[in-house]
DRENNU-572830 format. One record per residue (C-alpha): x, y, z. Coordinates in Angstrom, 2 decimals, decimal comma. Layout:
<atoms>
atom X->X; Y->Y; Z->Z
...
</atoms>
This chain:
<atoms>
atom X->23,01; Y->0,85; Z->26,46
atom X->21,63; Y->1,48; Z->29,97
atom X->22,29; Y->5,19; Z->29,67
atom X->20,55; Y->5,42; Z->26,27
atom X->17,47; Y->3,65; Z->27,58
atom X->17,29; Y->5,83; Z->30,68
atom X->17,61; Y->8,97; Z->28,59
atom X->15,00; Y->7,73; Z->26,12
atom X->12,38; Y->6,88; Z->28,73
atom X->13,10; Y->9,89; Z->30,91
atom X->12,81; Y->12,19; Z->27,90
atom X->9,43; Y->10,95; Z->26,80
atom X->7,96; Y->10,59; Z->30,27
atom X->9,16; Y->14,10; Z->31,02
atom X->7,39; Y->15,30; Z->27,90
atom X->4,23; Y->13,60; Z->29,12
atom X->4,46; Y->15,32; Z->32,50
atom X->5,05; Y->18,73; Z->30,93
atom X->2,06; Y->18,33; Z->28,64
atom X->-0,10; Y->17,39; Z->31,59
atom X->1,02; Y->20,49; Z->33,46
atom X->0,58; Y->22,97; Z->30,62
atom X->-2,54; Y->21,50; Z->29,05
atom X->-0,83; Y->21,16; Z->25,66
atom X->-1,50; Y->18,16; Z->23,43
atom X->0,31; Y->16,30; Z->20,71
atom X->-1,19; Y->16,32; Z->17,18
atom X->-4,20; Y->14,04; Z->16,81
atom X->-3,51; Y->10,67; Z->15,16
atom X->-4,78; Y->10,02; Z->11,66
atom X->-8,05; Y->8,50; Z->12,71
atom X->-11,60; Y->9,72; Z->13,24
atom X->-13,79; Y->8,51; Z->16,07
atom X->-16,14; Y->6,94; Z->13,53
atom X->-15,22; Y->5,70; Z->10,05
atom X->-17,98; Y->5,84; Z->7,46
atom X->-18,71; Y->2,85; Z->5,22
atom X->-20,35; Y->2,90; Z->1,80
atom X->-23,81; Y->2,34; Z->3,29
atom X->-23,24; Y->5,34; Z->5,61
atom X->-23,01; Y->3,16; Z->8,72
atom X->-19,92; Y->3,70; Z->10,85
atom X->-17,26; Y->1,60; Z->12,54
atom X->-14,69; Y->2,47; Z->15,20
atom X->-10,89; Y->2,47; Z->14,94
atom X->-10,84; Y->-0,30; Z->17,54
atom X->-13,05; Y->-2,43; Z->15,31
atom X->-10,69; Y->-1,83; Z->12,39
atom X->-7,67; Y->-2,77; Z->14,48
atom X->-9,19; Y->-5,98; Z->15,79
atom X->-10,50; Y->-6,97; Z->12,35
atom X->-7,19; Y->-6,40; Z->10,59
atom X->-5,04; Y->-8,07; Z->13,25
atom X->-7,33; Y->-11,11; Z->13,39
atom X->-7,28; Y->-11,48; Z->9,60
atom X->-3,51; Y->-11,05; Z->9,50
atom X->-3,15; Y->-13,71; Z->12,15
atom X->-5,41; Y->-16,16; Z->10,37
atom X->-3,76; Y->-15,67; Z->6,96
atom X->-0,17; Y->-15,31; Z->8,26
atom X->0,33; Y->-11,83; Z->6,82
atom X->3,67; Y->-10,30; Z->7,83
atom X->2,95; Y->-6,56; Z->7,52
atom X->-0,04; Y->-4,52; Z->6,43
atom X->-0,70; Y->-0,83; Z->5,84
atom X->-4,26; Y->0,51; Z->5,74
atom X->-5,74; Y->3,91; Z->4,93
atom X->-9,38; Y->4,95; Z->4,74
atom X->-10,60; Y->8,14; Z->3,12
atom X->-13,94; Y->9,74; Z->4,02
atom X->-15,22; Y->12,94; Z->2,40
atom X->-12,12; Y->12,80; Z->0,19
atom X->-9,83; Y->13,20; Z->3,22
atom X->-7,66; Y->10,69; Z->5,04
atom X->-9,39; Y->9,77; Z->8,31
atom X->-7,61; Y->6,56; Z->9,25
atom X->-4,04; Y->5,45; Z->8,53
atom X->-2,07; Y->2,74; Z->10,28
atom X->0,64; Y->0,12; Z->9,90
atom X->0,43; Y->-3,38; Z->11,37
atom X->2,89; Y->-6,22; Z->11,82
atom X->6,51; Y->-6,27; Z->10,74
atom X->8,60; Y->-4,59; Z->8,08
atom X->11,55; Y->-6,79; Z->9,03
atom X->10,57; Y->-9,75; Z->11,19
atom X->14,13; Y->-11,01; Z->11,65
atom X->15,14; Y->-7,70; Z->13,25
atom X->11,82; Y->-7,37; Z->15,06
atom X->11,20; Y->-4,03; Z->13,31
atom X->7,59; Y->-2,97; Z->13,02
atom X->5,91; Y->-1,66; Z->9,89
atom X->4,72; Y->1,91; Z->10,27
atom X->3,12; Y->4,42; Z->7,92
atom X->6,57; Y->5,70; Z->6,85
atom X->8,02; Y->2,29; Z->6,00
atom X->9,10; Y->2,24; Z->2,36
atom X->7,52; Y->-0,58; Z->0,38
atom X->7,97; Y->-1,65; Z->-3,21
atom X->4,83; Y->-0,37; Z->-4,93
atom X->4,97; Y->-2,61; Z->-8,03
atom X->2,14; Y->-1,67; Z->-10,43
atom X->0,91; Y->1,18; Z->-8,27
atom X->3,56; Y->2,89; Z->-10,40
atom X->1,15; Y->2,88; Z->-13,33
atom X->-1,53; Y->4,94; Z->-11,61
atom X->0,93; Y->7,70; Z->-10,72
atom X->2,27; Y->7,65; Z->-14,28
atom X->-1,24; Y->7,84; Z->-15,73
atom X->-1,93; Y->10,87; Z->-13,55
atom X->1,19; Y->12,56; Z->-14,96
atom X->0,21; Y->11,71; Z->-18,53
atom X->-3,28; Y->13,14; Z->-18,02
atom X->-1,73; Y->16,40; Z->-16,83
atom X->0,27; Y->16,51; Z->-20,06
atom X->-2,93; Y->15,79; Z->-22,00
atom X->-4,62; Y->18,64; Z->-20,15
atom X->-1,79; Y->20,98; Z->-21,18
atom X->-1,85; Y->19,88; Z->-24,82
atom X->1,63; Y->18,34; Z->-24,71
atom X->0,21; Y->14,85; Z->-25,29
atom X->-2,82; Y->13,80; Z->-27,36
atom X->-4,55; Y->10,58; Z->-26,33
atom X->-5,40; Y->9,56; Z->-29,87
atom X->-2,10; Y->10,31; Z->-31,48
atom X->0,04; Y->7,26; Z->-32,32
atom X->2,92; Y->6,82; Z->-29,92
atom X->5,42; Y->6,92; Z->-32,78
atom X->4,50; Y->10,58; Z->-33,39
atom X->6,30; Y->11,49; Z->-30,14
atom X->9,41; Y->9,43; Z->-30,85
atom X->12,63; Y->10,76; Z->-32,33
atom X->13,05; Y->7,72; Z->-34,56
atom X->11,04; Y->4,69; Z->-35,72
atom X->10,20; Y->2,39; Z->-32,82
atom X->12,05; Y->-0,70; Z->-34,17
atom X->15,28; Y->1,32; Z->-34,06
atom X->15,08; Y->1,66; Z->-30,27
atom X->16,94; Y->-0,86; Z->-28,16
atom X->14,61; Y->-3,67; Z->-27,19
atom X->12,06; Y->-3,00; Z->-29,94
atom X->13,76; Y->-4,49; Z->-32,99
atom X->11,44; Y->-7,52; Z->-32,69
atom X->8,68; Y->-5,31; Z->-34,14
atom X->10,52; Y->-4,48; Z->-37,36
atom X->8,46; Y->-6,92; Z->-39,46
atom X->5,08; Y->-6,06; Z->-37,92
atom X->3,80; Y->-2,64; Z->-39,03
atom X->0,94; Y->-2,77; Z->-36,52
atom X->3,17; Y->-1,00; Z->-34,01
atom X->2,29; Y->2,18; Z->-35,91
atom X->-1,34; Y->1,81; Z->-34,75
atom X->-0,58; Y->1,99; Z->-31,01
atom X->-1,95; Y->5,21; Z->-29,52
atom X->-1,35; Y->6,89; Z->-26,17
atom X->-4,87; Y->5,85; Z->-25,20
atom X->-4,06; Y->2,21; Z->-26,02
atom X->-1,07; Y->2,25; Z->-23,67
atom X->-3,09; Y->3,67; Z->-20,78
atom X->-6,10; Y->1,37; Z->-21,25
atom X->-3,99; Y->-1,76; Z->-21,88
atom X->-5,03; Y->-2,41; Z->-25,47
atom X->-1,64; Y->-2,30; Z->-27,23
atom X->-1,60; Y->-5,99; Z->-28,17
atom X->1,58; Y->-6,65; Z->-26,18
atom X->1,88; Y->-9,35; Z->-23,52
atom X->2,30; Y->-8,12; Z->-19,95
atom X->6,06; Y->-8,53; Z->-20,32
atom X->8,05; Y->-9,98; Z->-23,18
atom X->9,46; Y->-12,70; Z->-20,93
atom X->5,83; Y->-13,78; Z->-20,39
atom X->5,27; Y->-14,20; Z->-24,13
atom X->3,05; Y->-17,32; Z->-24,31
atom X->5,04; Y->-18,52; Z->-27,30
atom X->8,02; Y->-18,91; Z->-24,98
atom X->10,43; Y->-16,95; Z->-27,18
atom X->10,95; Y->-13,92; Z->-24,87
atom X->10,24; Y->-11,63; Z->-27,81
atom X->8,15; Y->-8,46; Z->-27,83
atom X->5,30; Y->-9,26; Z->-30,19
atom X->1,80; Y->-8,01; Z->-30,98
atom X->-0,96; Y->-10,55; Z->-30,38
atom X->-3,88; Y->-8,53; Z->-31,72
atom X->-4,59; Y->-5,32; Z->-33,57
atom X->-3,98; Y->-2,44; Z->-31,16
atom X->-7,14; Y->-0,93; Z->-29,73
atom X->-9,40; Y->-3,92; Z->-30,33
atom X->-9,36; Y->-5,61; Z->-26,91
atom X->-8,06; Y->-5,39; Z->-23,34
atom X->-4,90; Y->-7,24; Z->-22,22
atom X->-2,95; Y->-5,90; Z->-19,25
atom X->0,54; Y->-4,88; Z->-20,33
atom X->3,49; Y->-3,37; Z->-18,53
atom X->5,22; Y->-3,24; Z->-21,90
atom X->2,63; Y->-0,74; Z->-23,11
atom X->3,34; Y->1,59; Z->-20,17
atom X->7,08; Y->1,29; Z->-20,69
atom X->6,65; Y->2,24; Z->-24,35
atom X->4,55; Y->5,25; Z->-23,40
atom X->7,23; Y->6,33; Z->-20,93
atom X->9,71; Y->6,67; Z->-23,80
atom X->7,25; Y->8,82; Z->-25,74
atom X->6,39; Y->11,00; Z->-22,74
atom X->10,03; Y->11,59; Z->-21,87
atom X->10,85; Y->12,62; Z->-25,43
atom X->7,75; Y->14,79; Z->-25,83
atom X->8,33; Y->16,62; Z->-22,52
atom X->12,11; Y->16,69; Z->-22,63
atom X->12,21; Y->15,37; Z->-19,05
atom X->12,90; Y->12,03; Z->-17,41
atom X->10,10; Y->10,26; Z->-15,58
atom X->11,57; Y->10,76; Z->-12,10
atom X->11,85; Y->14,51; Z->-12,70
atom X->8,30; Y->14,68; Z->-14,04
atom X->6,98; Y->12,75; Z->-11,07
atom X->8,87; Y->14,90; Z->-8,56
atom X->7,66; Y->18,10; Z->-10,20
atom X->4,05; Y->17,13; Z->-10,87
atom X->3,13; Y->14,67; Z->-8,13
atom X->5,62; Y->13,92; Z->-5,36
atom X->6,36; Y->17,52; Z->-4,27
atom X->2,87; Y->19,00; Z->-4,78
atom X->1,20; Y->16,11; Z->-2,97
atom X->3,80; Y->15,83; Z->-0,19
atom X->5,10; Y->12,36; Z->-1,03
atom X->8,41; Y->12,76; Z->0,79
atom X->9,40; Y->9,09; Z->0,81
atom X->8,44; Y->8,12; Z->-2,73
atom X->10,51; Y->7,71; Z->-5,87
atom X->10,64; Y->5,72; Z->-9,09
atom X->14,24; Y->4,86; Z->-8,18
atom X->15,80; Y->3,68; Z->-4,92
atom X->17,16; Y->6,37; Z->-2,59
atom X->19,66; Y->5,65; Z->0,16
atom X->17,58; Y->7,56; Z->2,74
atom X->14,85; Y->4,92; Z->2,38
atom X->17,10; Y->2,42; Z->4,17
atom X->16,34; Y->3,84; Z->7,63
atom X->12,76; Y->2,51; Z->7,50
atom X->12,41; Y->-0,03; Z->4,72
atom X->10,11; Y->-3,04; Z->4,46
atom X->11,18; Y->-6,42; Z->3,12
atom X->8,88; Y->-8,71; Z->1,17
atom X->7,92; Y->-12,14; Z->2,53
atom X->6,75; Y->-15,19; Z->0,62
atom X->3,76; Y->-17,36; Z->1,48
atom X->5,82; Y->-19,42; Z->3,95
atom X->7,03; Y->-16,35; Z->5,81
atom X->10,53; Y->-16,39; Z->4,31
atom X->12,21; Y->-13,03; Z->3,87
atom X->12,98; Y->-12,11; Z->0,26
atom X->15,99; Y->-10,20; Z->-0,99
atom X->15,29; Y->-6,50; Z->-1,54
atom X->15,76; Y->-5,37; Z->-5,13
atom X->17,44; Y->-2,02; Z->-5,67
atom X->16,06; Y->-0,31; Z->-8,77
atom X->18,22; Y->2,44; Z->-10,21
atom X->16,22; Y->2,99; Z->-13,41
atom X->12,75; Y->4,54; Z->-13,37
atom X->10,06; Y->2,38; Z->-14,92
atom X->6,54; Y->3,76; Z->-15,30
atom X->5,10; Y->0,26; Z->-15,16
atom X->6,60; Y->-0,90; Z->-11,89
atom X->9,59; Y->0,63; Z->-10,12
atom X->7,98; Y->2,95; Z->-7,58
atom X->9,06; Y->2,87; Z->-3,93
atom X->6,50; Y->4,43; Z->-1,60
atom X->4,82; Y->4,29; Z->1,80
atom X->1,22; Y->3,79; Z->2,83
atom X->1,21; Y->7,43; Z->4,00
atom X->2,61; Y->8,80; Z->0,74
atom X->0,51; Y->6,73; Z->-1,62
atom X->-2,60; Y->7,58; Z->0,38
atom X->-1,80; Y->11,27; Z->-0,02
atom X->-1,70; Y->10,66; Z->-3,76
atom X->-5,11; Y->8,96; Z->-3,69
atom X->-6,47; Y->11,79; Z->-1,58
atom X->-5,23; Y->14,27; Z->-4,22
atom X->-6,82; Y->12,24; Z->-7,02
atom X->-10,13; Y->12,08; Z->-5,16
atom X->-10,04; Y->15,83; Z->-4,59
atom X->-9,23; Y->16,46; Z->-8,25
atom X->-6,00; Y->18,29; Z->-7,55
atom X->-3,89; Y->18,76; Z->-10,68
atom X->-6,64; Y->17,82; Z->-13,13
atom X->-9,74; Y->19,70; Z->-14,26
atom X->-13,01; Y->17,84; Z->-13,84
atom X->-13,40; Y->16,85; Z->-17,49
atom X->-9,90; Y->15,35; Z->-17,69
atom X->-10,26; Y->13,51; Z->-14,40
atom X->-13,62; Y->12,14; Z->-15,50
atom X->-12,07; Y->10,87; Z->-18,72
atom X->-9,26; Y->9,19; Z->-16,79
atom X->-11,63; Y->7,16; Z->-14,59
atom X->-14,32; Y->6,45; Z->-17,19
atom X->-14,63; Y->3,17; Z->-19,16
atom X->-12,38; Y->3,16; Z->-22,23
atom X->-12,47; Y->-0,51; Z->-23,17
atom X->-14,58; Y->-3,41; Z->-21,81
atom X->-13,08; Y->-6,37; Z->-19,99
atom X->-14,63; Y->-9,68; Z->-20,97
atom X->-12,34; Y->-12,23; Z->-19,39
atom X->-13,07; Y->-14,21; Z->-16,22
atom X->-9,54; Y->-13,55; Z->-14,92
atom X->-7,07; Y->-10,72; Z->-15,33
atom X->-4,06; Y->-13,00; Z->-15,75
atom X->-2,50; Y->-14,41; Z->-17,79
atom X->-2,96; Y->-11,13; Z->-19,62
atom X->-3,61; Y->-12,64; Z->-23,06
atom X->-6,20; Y->-15,18; Z->-21,93
atom X->-9,60; Y->-15,29; Z->-23,65
atom X->-11,64; Y->-17,14; Z->-21,03
atom X->-14,89; Y->-15,29; Z->-21,75
atom X->-17,29; Y->-18,20; Z->-21,20
atom X->-19,91; Y->-17,42; Z->-18,54
atom X->-18,37; Y->-14,00; Z->-18,04
atom X->-19,54; Y->-12,90; Z->-14,56
atom X->-18,67; Y->-9,18; Z->-14,66
atom X->-20,96; Y->-7,80; Z->-17,35
atom X->-23,43; Y->-6,50; Z->-14,74
atom X->-20,81; Y->-4,30; Z->-13,09
atom X->-19,46; Y->-3,00; Z->-16,39
atom X->-15,92; Y->-4,06; Z->-15,62
atom X->-13,69; Y->-2,02; Z->-17,91
atom X->-10,42; Y->-0,21; Z->-18,04
atom X->-10,07; Y->3,54; Z->-17,96
atom X->-6,86; Y->5,46; Z->-18,49
atom X->-4,45; Y->3,88; Z->-16,02
atom X->-7,20; Y->2,56; Z->-13,72
atom X->-9,68; Y->-0,29; Z->-13,71
atom X->-13,32; Y->0,79; Z->-13,41
atom X->-16,65; Y->-0,79; Z->-12,50
atom X->-20,10; Y->0,33; Z->-11,44
atom X->-22,02; Y->-0,51; Z->-8,28
atom X->-25,12; Y->0,73; Z->-6,41
atom X->-22,99; Y->3,56; Z->-5,00
atom X->-21,93; Y->4,85; Z->-8,42
atom X->-18,84; Y->4,24; Z->-10,49
atom X->-15,65; Y->3,04; Z->-8,84
atom X->-12,03; Y->3,03; Z->-9,99
atom X->-9,15; Y->0,91; Z->-8,73
atom X->-5,51; Y->-0,06; Z->-9,08
atom X->-3,58; Y->-2,98; Z->-7,73
atom X->0,09; Y->-3,82; Z->-7,33
atom X->1,68; Y->-7,25; Z->-7,11
atom X->5,09; Y->-8,86; Z->-7,10
atom X->6,83; Y->-11,62; Z->-5,20
atom X->6,28; Y->-10,72; Z->-1,55
atom X->4,20; Y->-7,60; Z->-2,27
atom X->0,43; Y->-7,14; Z->-2,54
atom X->-1,42; Y->-3,82; Z->-2,79
atom X->-4,92; Y->-2,70; Z->-3,66
atom X->-6,74; Y->0,63; Z->-3,81
atom X->-10,39; Y->1,19; Z->-4,73
atom X->-12,23; Y->4,51; Z->-4,83
atom X->-15,92; Y->5,43; Z->-4,80
atom X->-16,04; Y->9,07; Z->-5,90
atom X->-19,80; Y->9,52; Z->-5,50
atom X->-19,50; Y->8,47; Z->-1,84
atom X->-16,11; Y->10,21; Z->-1,42
atom X->-14,74; Y->7,02; Z->0,11
atom X->-11,46; Y->5,22; Z->-0,65
atom X->-9,40; Y->2,46; Z->0,85
atom X->-5,70; Y->1,75; Z->0,36
atom X->-4,11; Y->-1,56; Z->1,38
atom X->-0,38; Y->-2,21; Z->1,08
atom X->1,44; Y->-5,29; Z->2,30
atom X->4,88; Y->-6,87; Z->2,26
atom X->3,38; Y->-10,37; Z->2,36
atom X->2,46; Y->-12,75; Z->-0,44
atom X->-0,45; Y->-13,86; Z->1,74
atom X->-2,10; Y->-10,45; Z->1,95
atom X->-4,29; Y->-10,87; Z->-1,11
atom X->-6,03; Y->-13,65; Z->0,81
atom X->-7,54; Y->-11,09; Z->3,21
atom X->-8,36; Y->-8,31; Z->0,74
atom X->-11,92; Y->-9,54; Z->0,15
atom X->-12,76; Y->-9,59; Z->3,86
atom X->-11,05; Y->-6,28; Z->4,60
atom X->-13,02; Y->-4,59; Z->1,83
atom X->-16,30; Y->-6,05; Z->3,03
atom X->-15,82; Y->-5,52; Z->6,76
atom X->-14,10; Y->-2,14; Z->6,73
atom X->-15,94; Y->-0,16; Z->4,03
atom X->-18,73; Y->-2,53; Z->2,95
atom X->-17,29; Y->-3,11; Z->-0,53
atom X->-18,80; Y->-6,34; Z->-1,85
atom X->-18,46; Y->-5,14; Z->-5,43
atom X->-14,73; Y->-5,37; Z->-6,19
atom X->-14,29; Y->-8,28; Z->-8,65
atom X->-11,90; Y->-10,10; Z->-6,34
atom X->-12,21; Y->-13,35; Z->-8,32
atom X->-11,14; Y->-11,56; Z->-11,53
atom X->-8,20; Y->-10,18; Z->-9,55
atom X->-7,53; Y->-13,75; Z->-8,33
atom X->-7,66; Y->-12,58; Z->-4,72
atom X->-8,47; Y->-16,02; Z->-3,37
atom X->-9,56; Y->-15,85; Z->0,29
atom X->-7,22; Y->-17,58; Z->2,72
atom X->-8,07; Y->-20,96; Z->4,16
atom X->-8,37; Y->-20,64; Z->7,95
atom X->-5,88; Y->-22,61; Z->9,99
atom X->-6,99; Y->-24,75; Z->12,92
atom X->-4,79; Y->-22,63; Z->15,19
atom X->-4,51; Y->-19,01; Z->13,90
atom X->-0,99; Y->-17,64; Z->14,19
atom X->0,86; Y->-14,37; Z->13,59
atom X->4,24; Y->-14,97; Z->12,03
atom X->4,34; Y->-18,43; Z->13,60
atom X->3,27; Y->-17,06; Z->17,02
atom X->-0,23; Y->-18,05; Z->18,19
atom X->-2,69; Y->-15,19; Z->18,47
atom X->-3,48; Y->-14,10; Z->21,99
atom X->-6,65; Y->-15,58; Z->23,44
atom X->-6,48; Y->-13,54; Z->26,65
atom X->-7,56; Y->-9,96; Z->25,98
atom X->-7,28; Y->-8,73; Z->29,58
atom X->-4,77; Y->-6,10; Z->30,63
atom X->-3,54; Y->-8,34; Z->33,44
atom X->-1,46; Y->-10,41; Z->31,02
atom X->0,86; Y->-7,43; Z->30,44
atom X->1,65; Y->-6,87; Z->34,12
atom X->5,22; Y->-7,69; Z->35,15
atom X->8,83; Y->-6,61; Z->35,39
atom X->10,77; Y->-6,13; Z->32,16
atom X->14,55; Y->-5,89; Z->32,19
atom X->17,15; Y->-4,30; Z->29,90
atom X->20,70; Y->-4,44; Z->31,27
atom X->20,41; Y->-3,06; Z->34,82
atom X->17,25; Y->-1,04; Z->34,17
atom X->13,85; Y->-2,52; Z->34,94
atom X->10,50; Y->-1,27; Z->33,69
atom X->7,59; Y->-2,12; Z->35,95
atom X->4,16; Y->-2,51; Z->34,38
atom X->1,29; Y->-2,57; Z->36,87
atom X->-2,49; Y->-2,59; Z->36,69
atom X->-4,09; Y->0,18; Z->38,73
atom X->-7,73; Y->1,31; Z->38,63
atom X->-8,28; Y->-0,67; Z->35,44
atom X->-5,37; Y->0,95; Z->33,60
atom X->-1,82; Y->-0,13; Z->32,85
atom X->0,89; Y->2,01; Z->34,40
atom X->4,60; Y->1,99; Z->33,58
atom X->7,50; Y->3,22; Z->35,70
atom X->11,23; Y->2,64; Z->36,12
atom X->12,70; Y->0,97; Z->39,17
atom X->15,43; Y->3,61; Z->39,12
atom X->15,14; Y->7,35; Z->38,85
atom X->11,88; Y->7,85; Z->40,76
atom X->9,88; Y->8,75; Z->37,65
atom X->6,15; Y->9,23; Z->37,99
atom X->3,97; Y->6,33; Z->36,82
atom X->2,45; Y->6,93; Z->33,42
atom X->-0,64; Y->5,43; Z->31,81
atom X->-0,27; Y->3,13; Z->28,82
atom X->-3,24; Y->3,31; Z->26,44
atom X->-4,04; Y->0,27; Z->24,29
atom X->-4,07; Y->1,07; Z->20,57
atom X->-4,77; Y->-2,54; Z->19,65
atom X->-3,93; Y->-5,93; Z->21,23
atom X->-0,24; Y->-6,00; Z->22,26
atom X->0,30; Y->-2,37; Z->21,19
atom X->0,20; Y->0,58; Z->23,60
atom X->1,16; Y->4,25; Z->23,59
atom X->1,46; Y->7,18; Z->25,95
atom X->-1,26; Y->9,76; Z->25,61
atom X->1,02; Y->12,79; Z->25,47
atom X->4,26; Y->11,47; Z->24,03
atom X->5,46; Y->9,94; Z->20,77
atom X->6,42; Y->6,63; Z->22,28
atom X->4,89; Y->3,20; Z->21,71
atom X->5,10; Y->-0,18; Z->23,38
atom X->4,80; Y->-3,57; Z->21,69
atom X->4,50; Y->-6,79; Z->23,67
atom X->5,98; Y->-9,80; Z->21,85
atom X->5,03; Y->-13,43; Z->22,51
atom X->6,84; Y->-16,73; Z->22,48
atom X->5,80; Y->-19,86; Z->20,56
atom X->3,28; Y->-20,72; Z->23,28
atom X->1,61; Y->-17,33; Z->23,00
atom X->2,95; Y->-15,99; Z->26,32
atom X->4,41; Y->-12,51; Z->26,54
atom X->8,20; Y->-12,69; Z->26,64
atom X->9,32; Y->-9,12; Z->26,07
atom X->8,30; Y->-5,49; Z->25,70
atom X->9,67; Y->-3,32; Z->22,91
atom X->9,80; Y->0,45; Z->23,42
atom X->9,56; Y->2,32; Z->20,12
atom X->10,28; Y->5,96; Z->19,43
atom X->10,69; Y->6,86; Z->15,79
atom X->13,61; Y->4,75; Z->14,57
atom X->14,71; Y->3,88; Z->18,12
atom X->13,72; Y->0,44; Z->19,40
atom X->14,71; Y->-1,00; Z->22,78
atom X->13,83; Y->-4,45; Z->24,05
atom X->12,98; Y->-5,30; Z->27,65
atom X->12,83; Y->-9,01; Z->28,54
atom X->10,06; Y->-10,08; Z->30,88
atom X->11,59; Y->-11,52; Z->34,06
atom X->8,54; Y->-11,71; Z->36,30
</atoms>
């Protein structure tokens, strides 16, 4: 253990010294000096860090990934908090998260490519692409006595107007059957069943399975190297676990069958690359992209869920033209039309909204059931989005606690660098953190290594300027620093504070 730590620190500090001598520099992090909001004002990365960490603390959010796109390019991308709190493993931009319904947006993008190539026609009935009548497929025999299934088009599946419930086990009649609740095409009702049906048609029309289509048309071209509609064993080296509202870790589901409606595994980095590609129009000609993110059917309900609700009284979203496009929700605001997609499951909460006229997007992904409680404030404070219908999404803002905490640890009140000064021990190796000329310096008590400056990325998180190594300071229940964690890629080494 001692030898590994010595080698680790020596290696990275040596890299730092060599960079300093040669004038070389490591690649710039994914962040601009100034991030542009919708109103063209700007904010700093430090402001983003402090805002996000404070909101996470107040709402008890376990882990959070955030990306901002300006001028249709990623300019800020960062992970916060934990991917596995019990193992003290931090969430980074390569941590694999369950994407839930973000799956649908990727699938819609694939379908629109097939539409562009003439393989699929939006207004053809789905049955036209099937090799046999729908009721003869496993799981669809419930429709045998209802001929309305023949009316379901590809467009209906993408715009959520099939007439199906979200999932058959959510059938409001309590019978777990797949049934039609209205004539297809006549109204909006969010449905994973509709996407799953379209997946069958797309696979049979193209002669390829969904995972192969996605790899060929999206994952490889976009550079989504840690994304799949099915679980891959290589994801295990940096995987996030979901946490419920009480902070309890949830069992990780392993999905071996691709489902267009909700099986995708991805990272904040990968999914943001996908959004960047969509914003840039890669893979789709302008007319097809415009069709995908244009209103296809109005939404008249006060809430999105339950999906078959009809609570249209005093509908508050008429002024923003809340509608559904082809795989994406859409609305209008003073900055032009916007399109969005969310993802949700037990312990997972994601949201992406895009403003093409301003060339601005934001992607939020979290492994915490509490994350939706901070979405409204993040949108407002980070990009100035006060237009997202958060109430329709049921993104209820968190209720502030009397004493804000992060994962049951009180948030630091002292923001000075002095609090980090001390001696940190691991086996027989000590790391000495000192404050000199207003900067933190780190050195080993053995080996005679030169002191190196630790730069604060955000409260409790530091890095070396010229080396890929990070430091996290962890606190005890009283909010006092009790240890320092040295992080390099997948390597993590803990040093206990002894003085």
